[in-house]
NURO-366877 format. One record per residue (C-alpha): z, x, y. Coordinates in pm, whole numbers, plus 50000, padded with zeros to 5 digits. Each point is the difference from the previous one (the first is absolute). Example, Ala and Ser with C-alpha at 12.3 -4.5 7.8 and 13.67 -1.06 7.14 Angstrom:
BEGIN
507805123049550
499345013750344
# end
This chain:
BEGIN
235686071872348
496894979849896
498384986850384
499724963149964
500814989650389
496214979850025
499894992849620
500514963950113
498514976850207
500815001250374
500064969550205
499865021550338
499105036950026
502595018150221
499095033050128
500725032149752
503675007950025
501915033849860
502814973249940
502635002849711
497334983249715
497515027050073
502625027949957
500904988649698
496265003749834
498695025450262
499755030049738
497724977149809
498454981850252
498285033550185
499235013549717
497684975749895
498914987650341
498875038250137
497385019649864
500905035249921
504114996650096
500945018249706
497955029950103
500934996450421
503655001649960
500395032849777
497545015250227
501844988750282
503185017249871
498335032749898
498125000350328
503394997050208
501875026249801
497945025849990
500244991650422
502725001950027
501105030949818
504065008149967
501054982750317
498904970350215
499994961350037
497714974549883
499924965650117
498324970249763
499834974350218
499324967149854
501885008449695
500174969749813
501905013749685
499685037550079
497305006649741
498635025550246
503595012450078
500545007449672
496245017149927
500905028150257
503825003649889
498695004649633
497545026150085
502345022250253
502935005449887
500935022650291
504094990550125
498964999150377
497294975249967
500704963950104
498054968249981
500494967250230
499054968349837
499304973050294
499234965449937
500594966350174
501234982849726
503385003549892
499304982849653
497815031849959
502235026150145
503014980749785
497585005449653
499055038450122
503565013350057
501094986649657
496855017149787
500275030150185
502965021050002
499165035550125
501995008250264
497145015650209
498684967550035
501384974650248
498874964450102
499394978850338
499574964350020
498175002450339
496644993850174
497725030249934
498574992250343
503125006750173
500895027549750
500285039350136
499175023849761
500775027050232
498775037449845
498804982549655
497455025249801
498494970449788
499864964850101
498664972349753
498374968350036
498874985149701
498984967749995
501664992650312
497444997850321
498044972349857
503014983250087
500635011150364
498174976950230
496545020050107
500825002350401
503145017249842
498375026949775
499155026850283
503085000350199
501495003549650
498255034349924
500055013450325
503865000149983
500415012349669
497605029650065
502245010350311
503304994449803
498945015549758
500495041949896
497905022350113
498205005449652
500194961149935
497894983249716
499524961450011
499114985549683
498294963650031
498984978849711
498324967650069
497524973649886
496875004050210
496704978650059
496245014949955
498044997750346
497244990949775
500384962949865
498025005349732
502155026349852
503214983350124
499244969949748
499505020049703
503105018650040
502104965850109
498524983449680
500725026049795
503305004650110
500724963849901
498305008349647
502255027349977
503524977450080
498504974449761
499545026349739
503815009350064
500824964349938
500234977450316
498524968649916
497824980950263
502884988850156
502065023950075
496615023050157
499234969150222
503474991650113
501405036650087
496305007150158
500824970650243
503675010150064
498775036050054
497334989450237
501494997750349
502715026449956
497595027349865
497495013050237
497815028149878
498145024850191
496895021549879
500255039549869
498095009550345
502754976150207
502705017949835
498505034850039
499414992850401
503654985950055
501745030349847
497395019850229
500774976850291
503995004449904
499575040050051
500235008649656
497765032649896
498674989849740
499634971649732
498664999649679
499514976649702
501235014049720
499914963949749
497654976049936
499874969049771
497764966950102
501684989950318
503345023749993
500245033150152
502135024250105
500105028050282
501875032450086
500125002550338
501285035650215
501355003550280
498975036950059
496995012449767
501155017149642
499895036649968
499874990049626
# end
């Protein structure tokens, strides 16, 4: 369904939320809003599937409609692999359950901050941590590292900002132009930006790597970057290959 959530002028812009209106148009919204989304999701599936091997559990935290869950399952046909999708939006979980019928996938409507991921070989957070309060992020990653399988891999995709203000400005304006090129009007671009202002707090790439290190991970590598959107591979122990 076409994203028209912000097409009409609103008298009062409320904070962005993953409600039923957003759920109905979410695939179109994220595809037209996040540069590189259509590369990050299938590559997430490929990387996660390879790391899982013939058995093990992956968690897709903040799974929304389960795009990353589905990508993992499509790339790994092993019967002893399972993926658990977690999201605090009941509307998202309900729709994900309708769309993904693979018996290896299960879904939970829960707060990821309180969700145990004991012995997970892969944990995915695609475009999720940016909506978590900055002061809660280190504790989350520290707990994930402790609970993960000893050979655990964390995949984190986020909007990032540049420490260099000139570069940040260029990338930000280019991103807005990209949204306009994808058919969003000026009022849609402006209203969605206002709606996200208070709920999406963005860190630099350097802060991301520092936080992973402080959480106790052995290594973090950025594998994807397009303008102000990036994805990281974060290893609990140093990979051997």
